[in-house]
mmCIF file as gemmi writes it, N, C-alpha and C atoms, coordinates in Angstrom:
data_model
loop_
_atom_site.group_PDB
_atom_site.id
_atom_site.type_symbol
_atom_site.label_atom_id
_atom_site.label_alt_id
_atom_site.label_comp_id
_atom_site.label_asym_id
_atom_site.label_entity_id
_atom_site.label_seq_id
_atom_site.pdbx_PDB_ins_code
_atom_site.Cartn_x
_atom_site.Cartn_y
_atom_site.Cartn_z
_atom_site.occupancy
_atom_site.B_iso_or_equiv
_atom_site.pdbx_formal_charge
_atom_site.auth_seq_id
_atom_site.auth_asym_id
_atom_site.pdbx_PDB_model_num
ATOM 1 N N . MET Axp A 1 ? -91.662 45.998 278.547 1 0 ? 1 A 1
ATOM 2 C CA . MET Axp A 1 ? -92.32 46.891 277.616 1 0 ? 1 A 1
ATOM 3 C C . MET Axp A 1 ? -93.608 46.237 277.108 1 0 ? 1 A 1
ATOM 4 N N . ALA Axp A 2 ? -94.598 47.072 276.897 1 0 ? 2 A 1
ATOM 5 C CA . ALA Axp A 2 ? -95.847 46.569 276.326 1 0 ? 2 A 1
ATOM 6 C C . ALA Axp A 2 ? -95.621 46.225 274.856 1 0 ? 2 A 1
ATOM 7 N N . HIS Axp A 3 ? -96.207 45.148 274.416 1 0 ? 3 A 1
ATOM 8 C CA . HIS Axp A 3 ? -96.133 44.728 273.013 1 0 ? 3 A 1
ATOM 9 C C . HIS Axp A 3 ? -96.864 45.763 272.162 1 0 ? 3 A 1
ATOM 10 N N . GLY Axp A 4 ? -96.348 46.05 270.98 1 0 ? 4 A 1
ATOM 11 C CA . GLY Axp A 4 ? -96.975 47.027 270.092 1 0 ? 4 A 1
ATOM 12 C C . GLY Axp A 4 ? -98.405 46.676 269.743 1 0 ? 4 A 1
ATOM 13 N N . GLY Axp A 5 ? -98.722 45.388 269.703 1 0 ? 5 A 1
ATOM 14 C CA . GLY Axp A 5 ? -100.092 44.967 269.412 1 0 ? 5 A 1
ATOM 15 C C . GLY Axp A 5 ? -101.066 45.373 270.507 1 0 ? 5 A 1
ATOM 16 N N . VAL Axp A 6 ? -100.579 45.391 271.746 1 0 ? 6 A 1
ATOM 17 C CA . VAL Axp A 6 ? -101.421 45.831 272.864 1 0 ? 6 A 1
ATOM 18 C C . VAL Axp A 6 ? -101.681 47.331 272.749 1 0 ? 6 A 1
ATOM 19 N N . VAL Axp A 7 ? -100.654 48.073 272.401 1 0 ? 7 A 1
ATOM 20 C CA . VAL Axp A 7 ? -100.809 49.521 272.214 1 0 ? 7 A 1
ATOM 21 C C . VAL Axp A 7 ? -101.787 49.785 271.062 1 0 ? 7 A 1
ATOM 22 N N . ALA Axp A 8 ? -101.667 49.036 269.97 1 0 ? 8 A 1
ATOM 23 C CA . ALA Axp A 8 ? -102.576 49.187 268.828 1 0 ? 8 A 1
ATOM 24 C C . ALA Axp A 8 ? -104.022 48.901 269.242 1 0 ? 8 A 1
ATOM 25 N N . THR Axp A 9 ? -104.213 47.846 270.023 1 0 ? 9 A 1
ATOM 26 C CA . THR Axp A 9 ? -105.556 47.502 270.483 1 0 ? 9 A 1
ATOM 27 C C . THR Axp A 9 ? -106.147 48.63 271.322 1 0 ? 9 A 1
ATOM 28 N N . ALA Axp A 10 ? -105.335 49.211 272.199 1 0 ? 10 A 1
ATOM 29 C CA . ALA Axp A 10 ? -105.811 50.302 273.05 1 0 ? 10 A 1
ATOM 30 C C . ALA Axp A 10 ? -106.203 51.522 272.214 1 0 ? 10 A 1
ATOM 31 N N . LEU Axp A 11 ? -105.399 51.857 271.208 1 0 ? 11 A 1
ATOM 32 C CA . LEU Axp A 11 ? -105.722 52.997 270.348 1 0 ? 11 A 1
ATOM 33 C C . LEU Axp A 11 ? -107.009 52.74 269.563 1 0 ? 11 A 1
ATOM 34 N N . ASP Axp A 12 ? -107.152 51.534 269.01 1 0 ? 12 A 1
ATOM 35 C CA . ASP Axp A 12 ? -108.361 51.187 268.257 1 0 ? 12 A 1
ATOM 36 C C . ASP Axp A 12 ? -109.587 51.25 269.159 1 0 ? 12 A 1
ATOM 37 N N . GLU Axp A 13 ? -109.462 50.739 270.374 1 0 ? 13 A 1
ATOM 38 C CA . GLU Axp A 13 ? -110.588 50.764 271.311 1 0 ? 13 A 1
ATOM 39 C C . GLU Axp A 13 ? -110.967 52.199 271.684 1 0 ? 13 A 1
ATOM 40 N N . ALA Axp A 14 ? -109.989 53.054 271.906 1 0 ? 14 A 1
ATOM 41 C CA . ALA Axp A 14 ? -110.265 54.455 272.24 1 0 ? 14 A 1
ATOM 42 C C . ALA Axp A 14 ? -111.015 55.148 271.102 1 0 ? 14 A 1
ATOM 43 N N . MET Axp A 15 ? -110.559 54.914 269.873 1 0 ? 15 A 1
ATOM 44 C CA . MET Axp A 15 ? -111.254 55.516 268.726 1 0 ? 15 A 1
ATOM 45 C C . MET Axp A 15 ? -112.652 54.934 268.571 1 0 ? 15 A 1
ATOM 46 N N . SER Axp A 16 ? -112.792 53.63 268.784 1 0 ? 16 A 1
ATOM 47 C CA . SER Axp A 16 ? -114.113 52.984 268.686 1 0 ? 16 A 1
ATOM 48 C C . SER Axp A 16 ? -115.083 53.574 269.689 1 0 ? 16 A 1
ATOM 49 N N . LEU Axp A 17 ? -114.64 53.756 270.929 1 0 ? 17 A 1
ATOM 50 C CA . LEU Axp A 17 ? -115.509 54.341 271.953 1 0 ? 17 A 1
ATOM 51 C C . LEU Axp A 17 ? -115.929 55.759 271.577 1 0 ? 17 A 1
ATOM 52 N N . CYS Axp A 18 ? -115.011 56.499 270.993 1 0 ? 18 A 1
ATOM 53 C CA . CYS Axp A 18 ? -115.315 57.86 270.543 1 0 ? 18 A 1
ATOM 54 C C . CYS Axp A 18 ? -116.366 57.839 269.429 1 0 ? 18 A 1
ATOM 55 N N . VAL Axp A 19 ? -116.162 56.984 268.441 1 0 ? 19 A 1
ATOM 56 C CA . VAL Axp A 19 ? -117.092 56.868 267.311 1 0 ? 19 A 1
ATOM 57 C C . VAL Axp A 19 ? -118.45 56.378 267.777 1 0 ? 19 A 1
ATOM 58 N N . HIS Axp A 20 ? -118.46 55.418 268.711 1 0 ? 20 A 1
ATOM 59 C CA . HIS Axp A 20 ? -119.721 54.822 269.171 1 0 ? 20 A 1
ATOM 60 C C . HIS Axp A 20 ? -120.566 55.783 269.985 1 0 ? 20 A 1
ATOM 61 N N . GLN Axp A 21 ? -120.028 56.934 270.35 1 0 ? 21 A 1
ATOM 62 C CA . GLN Axp A 21 ? -120.848 57.967 270.988 1 0 ? 21 A 1
ATOM 63 C C . GLN Axp A 21 ? -121.799 58.59 269.971 1 0 ? 21 A 1
ATOM 64 N N . GLN Axp A 22 ? -121.486 58.447 268.683 1 0 ? 22 A 1
ATOM 65 C CA . GLN Axp A 22 ? -122.324 59 267.622 1 0 ? 22 A 1
ATOM 66 C C . GLN Axp A 22 ? -123.117 57.941 266.871 1 0 ? 22 A 1
ATOM 67 N N . THR Axp A 23 ? -122.483 56.784 266.621 1 0 ? 23 A 1
ATOM 68 C CA . THR Axp A 23 ? -123.121 55.776 265.77 1 0 ? 23 A 1
ATOM 69 C C . THR Axp A 23 ? -122.426 54.429 265.952 1 0 ? 23 A 1
ATOM 70 N N . LEU Axp A 24 ? -123.03 53.378 265.445 1 0 ? 24 A 1
ATOM 71 C CA . LEU Axp A 24 ? -122.406 52.061 265.431 1 0 ? 24 A 1
ATOM 72 C C . LEU Axp A 24 ? -121.605 51.935 264.139 1 0 ? 24 A 1
ATOM 73 N N . ALA Axp A 25 ? -120.304 51.768 264.276 1 0 ? 25 A 1
ATOM 74 C CA . ALA Axp A 25 ? -119.427 51.665 263.109 1 0 ? 25 A 1
ATOM 75 C C . ALA Axp A 25 ? -118.301 50.697 263.426 1 0 ? 25 A 1
ATOM 76 N N . PHE Axp A 26 ? -117.704 50.15 262.386 1 0 ? 26 A 1
ATOM 77 C CA . PHE Axp A 26 ? -116.653 49.156 262.535 1 0 ? 26 A 1
ATOM 78 C C . PHE Axp A 26 ? -115.362 49.643 261.893 1 0 ? 26 A 1
ATOM 79 N N . THR Axp A 27 ? -114.233 49.232 262.467 1 0 ? 27 A 1
ATOM 80 C CA . THR Axp A 27 ? -112.928 49.606 261.931 1 0 ? 27 A 1
ATOM 81 C C . THR Axp A 27 ? -112.724 48.943 260.571 1 0 ? 27 A 1
ATOM 82 N N . ALA Axp A 28 ? -112.47 49.758 259.563 1 0 ? 28 A 1
ATOM 83 C CA . ALA Axp A 28 ? -112.213 49.244 258.214 1 0 ? 28 A 1
ATOM 84 C C . ALA Axp A 28 ? -110.721 49.301 257.884 1 0 ? 28 A 1
ATOM 85 N N . HIS Axp A 29 ? -110.032 50.282 258.426 1 0 ? 29 A 1
ATOM 86 C CA . HIS Axp A 29 ? -108.595 50.44 258.176 1 0 ? 29 A 1
ATOM 87 C C . HIS Axp A 29 ? -107.985 51.105 259.405 1 0 ? 29 A 1
ATOM 88 N N . PHE Axp A 30 ? -106.806 50.633 259.812 1 0 ? 30 A 1
ATOM 89 C CA . PHE Axp A 30 ? -106.145 51.147 261.011 1 0 ? 30 A 1
ATOM 90 C C . PHE Axp A 30 ? -104.652 51.289 260.738 1 0 ? 30 A 1
ATOM 91 N N . GLU Axp A 31 ? -104.079 52.4 261.171 1 0 ? 31 A 1
ATOM 92 C CA . GLU Axp A 31 ? -102.63 52.624 261.07 1 0 ? 31 A 1
ATOM 93 C C . GLU Axp A 31 ? -102.117 53.129 262.406 1 0 ? 31 A 1
ATOM 94 N N . MET Axp A 32 ? -100.88 52.737 262.747 1 0 ? 32 A 1
ATOM 95 C CA . MET Axp A 32 ? -100.288 53.181 264.001 1 0 ? 32 A 1
ATOM 96 C C . MET Axp A 32 ? -98.809 53.463 263.794 1 0 ? 32 A 1
ATOM 97 N N . ASP Axp A 33 ? -98.324 54.481 264.476 1 0 ? 33 A 1
ATOM 98 C CA . ASP Axp A 33 ? -96.899 54.777 264.537 1 0 ? 33 A 1
ATOM 99 C C . ASP Axp A 33 ? -96.475 54.717 265.989 1 0 ? 33 A 1
ATOM 100 N N . LEU Axp A 34 ? -95.455 53.911 266.286 1 0 ? 34 A 1
ATOM 101 C CA . LEU Axp A 34 ? -94.884 53.863 267.627 1 0 ? 34 A 1
ATOM 102 C C . LEU Axp A 34 ? -93.796 54.922 267.716 1 0 ? 34 A 1
ATOM 103 N N . HIS Axp A 35 ? -93.842 55.72 268.777 1 0 ? 35 A 1
ATOM 104 C CA . HIS Axp A 35 ? -92.871 56.809 268.948 1 0 ? 35 A 1
ATOM 105 C C . HIS Axp A 35 ? -91.868 56.527 270.05 1 0 ? 35 A 1
ATOM 106 N N . GLY Axp A 36 ? -92.149 55.529 270.885 1 0 ? 36 A 1
ATOM 107 C CA . GLY Axp A 36 ? -91.246 55.189 271.97 1 0 ? 36 A 1
ATOM 108 C C . GLY Axp A 36 ? -91.775 53.996 272.73 1 0 ? 36 A 1
ATOM 109 N N . PRO Axp A 37 ? -90.99 53.498 273.671 1 0 ? 37 A 1
ATOM 110 C CA . PRO Axp A 37 ? -91.407 52.336 274.446 1 0 ? 37 A 1
ATOM 111 C C . PRO Axp A 37 ? -92.542 52.682 275.405 1 0 ? 37 A 1
ATOM 112 N N . ALA Axp A 38 ? -93.302 51.654 275.763 1 0 ? 38 A 1
ATOM 113 C CA . ALA Axp A 38 ? -94.389 51.782 276.741 1 0 ? 38 A 1
ATOM 114 C C . ALA Axp A 38 ? -94.1 50.808 277.881 1 0 ? 38 A 1
ATOM 115 N N . PRO Axp A 39 ? -93.318 51.247 278.869 1 0 ? 39 A 1
ATOM 116 C CA . PRO Axp A 39 ? -93.013 50.36 279.996 1 0 ? 39 A 1
ATOM 117 C C . PRO Axp A 39 ? -94.296 49.91 280.692 1 0 ? 39 A 1
ATOM 118 N N . LEU Axp A 40 ? -94.314 48.665 281.129 1 0 ? 40 A 1
ATOM 119 C CA . LEU Axp A 40 ? -95.526 48.111 281.745 1 0 ? 40 A 1
ATOM 120 C C . LEU Axp A 40 ? -95.94 48.858 283.001 1 0 ? 40 A 1
ATOM 121 N N . GLU Axp A 41 ? -95.001 49.428 283.733 1 0 ? 41 A 1
ATOM 122 C CA . GLU Axp A 41 ? -95.353 50.125 284.974 1 0 ? 41 A 1
ATOM 123 C C . GLU Axp A 41 ? -95.762 51.586 284.746 1 0 ? 41 A 1
ATOM 124 N N . MET Axp A 42 ? -95.68 52.07 283.507 1 0 ? 42 A 1
ATOM 125 C CA . MET Axp A 42 ? -96.009 53.459 283.21 1 0 ? 42 A 1
ATOM 126 C C . MET Axp A 42 ? -97.49 53.617 282.874 1 0 ? 42 A 1
ATOM 127 N N . ARG Axp A 43 ? -98.106 54.66 283.426 1 0 ? 43 A 1
ATOM 128 C CA . ARG Axp A 43 ? -99.498 54.979 283.112 1 0 ? 43 A 1
ATOM 129 C C . ARG Axp A 43 ? -99.557 55.577 281.707 1 0 ? 43 A 1
ATOM 130 N N . ILE Axp A 44 ? -100.476 55.078 280.891 1 0 ? 44 A 1
ATOM 131 C CA . ILE Axp A 44 ? -100.681 55.579 279.531 1 0 ? 44 A 1
ATOM 132 C C . ILE Axp A 44 ? -102.086 56.152 279.449 1 0 ? 44 A 1
ATOM 133 N N . GLU Axp A 45 ? -102.196 57.373 278.987 1 0 ? 45 A 1
ATOM 134 C CA . GLU Axp A 45 ? -103.501 57.99 278.772 1 0 ? 45 A 1
ATOM 135 C C . GLU Axp A 45 ? -103.787 58.015 277.281 1 0 ? 45 A 1
ATOM 136 N N . LEU Axp A 46 ? -105.04 57.764 276.931 1 0 ? 46 A 1
ATOM 137 C CA . LEU Axp A 46 ? -105.455 57.74 275.531 1 0 ? 46 A 1
ATOM 138 C C . LEU Axp A 46 ? -106.376 58.916 275.246 1 0 ? 46 A 1
ATOM 139 N N . GLU Axp A 47 ? -106.133 59.569 274.145 1 0 ? 47 A 1
ATOM 140 C CA . GLU Axp A 47 ? -107 60.661 273.685 1 0 ? 47 A 1
ATOM 141 C C . GLU Axp A 47 ? -107.43 60.336 272.262 1 0 ? 47 A 1
ATOM 142 N N . ALA Axp A 48 ? -108.736 60.367 272.018 1 0 ? 48 A 1
ATOM 143 C CA . ALA Axp A 48 ? -109.256 60.04 270.683 1 0 ? 48 A 1
ATOM 144 C C . ALA Axp A 48 ? -110.229 61.111 270.232 1 0 ? 48 A 1
ATOM 145 N N . ARG Axp A 49 ? -110.353 61.251 268.926 1 0 ? 49 A 1
ATOM 146 C CA . ARG Axp A 49 ? -111.262 62.256 268.356 1 0 ? 49 A 1
ATOM 147 C C . ARG Axp A 49 ? -111.726 61.799 266.975 1 0 ? 49 A 1
ATOM 148 N N . ILE Axp A 50 ? -112.868 62.297 266.573 1 0 ? 50 A 1
ATOM 149 C CA . ILE Axp A 50 ? -113.346 62.088 265.206 1 0 ? 50 A 1
ATOM 150 C C . ILE Axp A 50 ? -112.852 63.277 264.395 1 0 ? 50 A 1
ATOM 151 N N . ASP Axp A 51 ? -112.142 63.004 263.321 1 0 ? 51 A 1
ATOM 152 C CA . ASP Axp A 51 ? -111.57 64.069 262.502 1 0 ? 51 A 1
ATOM 153 C C . ASP Axp A 51 ? -112.519 64.553 261.416 1 0 ? 51 A 1
ATOM 154 N N . ARG Axp A 52 ? -113.253 63.619 260.815 1 0 ? 52 A 1
ATOM 155 C CA . ARG Axp A 52 ? -114.227 64.028 259.796 1 0 ? 52 A 1
ATOM 156 C C . ARG Axp A 52 ? -115.185 62.885 259.519 1 0 ? 52 A 1
ATOM 157 N N . ARG Axp A 53 ? -116.277 63.254 258.854 1 0 ? 53 A 1
ATOM 158 C CA . ARG Axp A 53 ? -117.288 62.261 258.483 1 0 ? 53 A 1
ATOM 159 C C . ARG Axp A 53 ? -117.798 62.58 257.086 1 0 ? 53 A 1
ATOM 160 N N . GLU Axp A 54 ? -117.94 61.529 256.269 1 0 ? 54 A 1
ATOM 161 C CA . GLU Axp A 54 ? -118.523 61.651 254.934 1 0 ? 54 A 1
ATOM 162 C C . GLU Axp A 54 ? -119.468 60.477 254.759 1 0 ? 54 A 1
ATOM 163 N N . GLY Axp A 55 ? -120.747 60.742 254.787 1 0 ? 55 A 1
ATOM 164 C CA . GLY Axp A 55 ? -121.727 59.673 254.664 1 0 ? 55 A 1
ATOM 165 C C . GLY Axp A 55 ? -121.57 58.662 255.783 1 0 ? 55 A 1
ATOM 166 N N . ARG Axp A 56 ? -121.345 57.391 255.418 1 0 ? 56 A 1
ATOM 167 C CA . ARG Axp A 56 ? -121.186 56.322 256.406 1 0 ? 56 A 1
ATOM 168 C C . ARG Axp A 56 ? -119.745 56.165 256.88 1 0 ? 56 A 1
ATOM 169 N N . LYS Axp A 57 ? -118.824 56.951 256.347 1 0 ? 57 A 1
ATOM 170 C CA . LYS Axp A 57 ? -117.413 56.843 256.705 1 0 ? 57 A 1
ATOM 171 C C . LYS Axp A 57 ? -117.038 57.881 257.749 1 0 ? 57 A 1
ATOM 172 N N . LEU Axp A 58 ? -116.286 57.435 258.758 1 0 ? 58 A 1
ATOM 173 C CA . LEU Axp A 58 ? -115.774 58.322 259.799 1 0 ? 58 A 1
ATOM 174 C C . LEU Axp A 58 ? -114.277 58.091 259.94 1 0 ? 58 A 1
ATOM 175 N N . TRP Axp A 59 ? -113.506 59.153 259.989 1 0 ? 59 A 1
ATOM 176 C CA . TRP Axp A 59 ? -112.075 59.073 260.195 1 0 ? 59 A 1
ATOM 177 C C . TRP Axp A 59 ? -111.782 59.566 261.61 1 0 ? 59 A 1
ATOM 178 N N . ALA Axp A 60 ? -111.003 58.802 262.326 1 0 ? 60 A 1
ATOM 179 C CA . ALA Axp A 60 ? -110.678 59.144 263.708 1 0 ? 60 A 1
ATOM 180 C C . ALA Axp A 60 ? -109.172 59.046 263.906 1 0 ? 60 A 1
ATOM 181 N N . SER Axp A 61 ? -108.702 59.684 264.978 1 0 ? 61 A 1
ATOM 182 C CA . SER Axp A 61 ? -107.291 59.595 265.335 1 0 ? 61 A 1
ATOM 183 C C . SER Axp A 61 ? -107.177 59.525 266.851 1 0 ? 61 A 1
ATOM 184 N N . ALA Axp A 62 ? -106.03 59.042 267.324 1 0 ? 62 A 1
ATOM 185 C CA . ALA Axp A 62 ? -105.815 58.898 268.762 1 0 ? 62 A 1
ATOM 186 C C . ALA Axp A 62 ? -104.332 58.984 269.074 1 0 ? 62 A 1
ATOM 187 N N . GLU Axp A 63 ? -104.046 59.317 270.332 1 0 ? 63 A 1
ATOM 188 C CA . GLU Axp A 63 ? -102.686 59.356 270.841 1 0 ? 63 A 1
ATOM 189 C C . GLU Axp A 63 ? -102.62 58.564 272.133 1 0 ? 63 A 1
ATOM 190 N N . ALA Axp A 64 ? -101.513 57.887 272.331 1 0 ? 64 A 1
ATOM 191 C CA . ALA Axp A 64 ? -101.199 57.248 273.606 1 0 ? 64 A 1
ATOM 192 C C . ALA Axp A 64 ? -100.109 58.087 274.247 1 0 ? 64 A 1
ATOM 193 N N . LEU Axp A 65 ? -100.402 58.643 275.398 1 0 ? 65 A 1
ATOM 194 C CA . LEU Axp A 65 ? -99.495 59.579 276.047 1 0 ? 65 A 1
ATOM 195 C C . LEU Axp A 65 ? -98.945 58.979 277.337 1 0 ? 65 A 1
ATOM 196 N N . GLY Axp A 66 ? -97.624 58.974 277.468 1 0 ? 66 A 1
ATOM 197 C CA . GLY Axp A 66 ? -96.962 58.481 278.671 1 0 ? 66 A 1
ATOM 198 C C . GLY Axp A 66 ? -96.285 59.625 279.395 1 0 ? 66 A 1
ATOM 199 N N . GLU Axp A 67 ? -95.543 59.291 280.429 1 0 ? 67 A 1
ATOM 200 C CA . GLU Axp A 67 ? -94.862 60.309 281.238 1 0 ? 67 A 1
ATOM 201 C C . GLU Axp A 67 ? -93.869 61.128 280.423 1 0 ? 67 A 1
ATOM 202 N N . GLY Axp A 68 ? -93.257 60.513 279.411 1 0 ? 68 A 1
ATOM 203 C CA . GLY Axp A 68 ? -92.259 61.209 278.609 1 0 ? 68 A 1
ATOM 204 C C . GLY Axp A 68 ? -92.798 61.817 277.331 1 0 ? 68 A 1
ATOM 205 N N . GLY Axp A 69 ? -94.099 61.745 277.115 1 0 ? 69 A 1
ATOM 206 C CA . GLY Axp A 69 ? -94.686 62.305 275.902 1 0 ? 69 A 1
ATOM 207 C C . GLY Axp A 69 ? -95.473 61.273 275.121 1 0 ? 69 A 1
ATOM 208 N N . VAL Axp A 70 ? -95.524 61.456 273.831 1 0 ? 70 A 1
ATOM 209 C CA . VAL Axp A 70 ? -96.331 60.592 272.969 1 0 ? 70 A 1
ATOM 210 C C . VAL Axp A 70 ? -95.627 59.243 272.784 1 0 ? 70 A 1
ATOM 211 N N . VAL Axp A 71 ? -96.338 58.177 273.121 1 0 ? 71 A 1
ATOM 212 C CA . VAL Axp A 71 ? -95.826 56.814 272.952 1 0 ? 71 A 1
ATOM 213 C C . VAL Axp A 71 ? -96.209 56.286 271.572 1 0 ? 71 A 1
ATOM 214 N N . ALA Axp A 72 ? -97.44 56.594 271.133 1 0 ? 72 A 1
ATOM 215 C CA . ALA Axp A 72 ? -97.925 56.108 269.837 1 0 ? 72 A 1
ATOM 216 C C . ALA Axp A 72 ? -99.06 56.995 269.347 1 0 ? 72 A 1
ATOM 217 N N . THR Axp A 73 ? -99.226 57.035 268.038 1 0 ? 73 A 1
ATOM 218 C CA . THR Axp A 73 ? -100.368 57.709 267.424 1 0 ? 73 A 1
ATOM 219 C C . THR Axp A 73 ? -101.024 56.718 266.473 1 0 ? 73 A 1
ATOM 220 N N . GLY Axp A 74 ? -102.314 56.884 266.294 1 0 ? 74 A 1
ATOM 221 C CA . GLY Axp A 74 ? -103.038 56.006 265.387 1 0 ? 74 A 1
ATOM 222 C C . GLY Axp A 74 ? -104.123 56.754 264.653 1 0 ? 74 A 1
ATOM 223 N N . SER Axp A 75 ? -104.522 56.215 263.535 1 0 ? 75 A 1
ATOM 224 C CA . SER Axp A 75 ? -105.65 56.772 262.788 1 0 ? 75 A 1
ATOM 225 C C . SER Axp A 75 ? -106.412 55.599 262.185 1 0 ? 75 A 1
ATOM 226 N N . ALA Axp A 76 ? -107.699 55.815 261.978 1 0 ? 76 A 1
ATOM 227 C CA . ALA Axp A 76 ? -108.522 54.721 261.473 1 0 ? 76 A 1
ATOM 228 C C . ALA Axp A 76 ? -109.694 55.264 260.678 1 0 ? 76 A 1
ATOM 229 N N . LEU Axp A 77 ? -110.135 54.425 259.758 1 0 ? 77 A 1
ATOM 230 C CA . LEU Axp A 77 ? -111.369 54.663 259.019 1 0 ? 77 A 1
ATOM 231 C C . LEU Axp A 77 ? -112.414 53.699 259.581 1 0 ? 77 A 1
ATOM 232 N N . PHE Axp A 78 ? -113.54 54.243 259.983 1 0 ? 78 A 1
ATOM 233 C CA . PHE Axp A 78 ? -114.667 53.447 260.473 1 0 ? 78 A 1
ATOM 234 C C . PHE Axp A 78 ? -115.804 53.551 259.457 1 0 ? 78 A 1
ATOM 235 N N . VAL Axp A 79 ? -116.534 52.476 259.29 1 0 ? 79 A 1
ATOM 236 C CA . VAL Axp A 79 ? -117.693 52.473 258.393 1 0 ? 79 A 1
ATOM 237 C C . VAL Axp A 79 ? -118.919 52.161 259.228 1 0 ? 79 A 1
ATOM 238 N N . GLU Axp A 80 ? -119.897 53.048 259.115 1 0 ? 80 A 1
ATOM 239 C CA . GLU Axp A 80 ? -121.144 52.902 259.867 1 0 ? 80 A 1
ATOM 240 C C . GLU Axp A 80 ? -121.874 51.646 259.422 1 0 ? 80 A 1
ATOM 241 N N . ALA Axp A 81 ? -122.426 50.916 260.396 1 0 ? 81 A 1
ATOM 242 C CA . ALA Axp A 81 ? -123.174 49.721 260.102 1 0 ? 81 A 1
ATOM 243 C C . ALA Axp A 81 ? -124.421 50.067 259.289 1 0 ? 81 A 1
ATOM 244 N N . ALA Axp A 82 ? -124.741 49.201 258.3 1 0 ? 82 A 1
ATOM 245 C CA . ALA Axp A 82 ? -125.95 49.415 257.502 1 0 ? 82 A 1
ATOM 246 C C . ALA Axp A 82 ? -127.168 49.248 258.393 1 0 ? 82 A 1
ATOM 247 N N . ARG Axp A 83 ? -128.165 50.036 258.124 1 0 ? 83 A 1
ATOM 248 C CA . ARG Axp A 83 ? -129.383 49.965 258.951 1 0 ? 83 A 1
ATOM 249 C C . ARG Axp A 83 ? -130.465 49.243 258.241 1 0 ? 83 A 1
């Protein structure tokens, strides 16, 4: 099974890539819920989206999807880099 920290890293990276399509921002807060195991031989697809933006703050969420459904969900607050 994949370590939960690896799954967390993948979710954070997916959200970061999504946010970086709009602006340069850094993860300020991250939360994850594991919903099931992530076997190493199983393909995991990541889906990320920006949920809302207020000034320099962006909230994003992501899902890790395996063959049996949702493996993990995550949400994060990103803060845009000062210019």
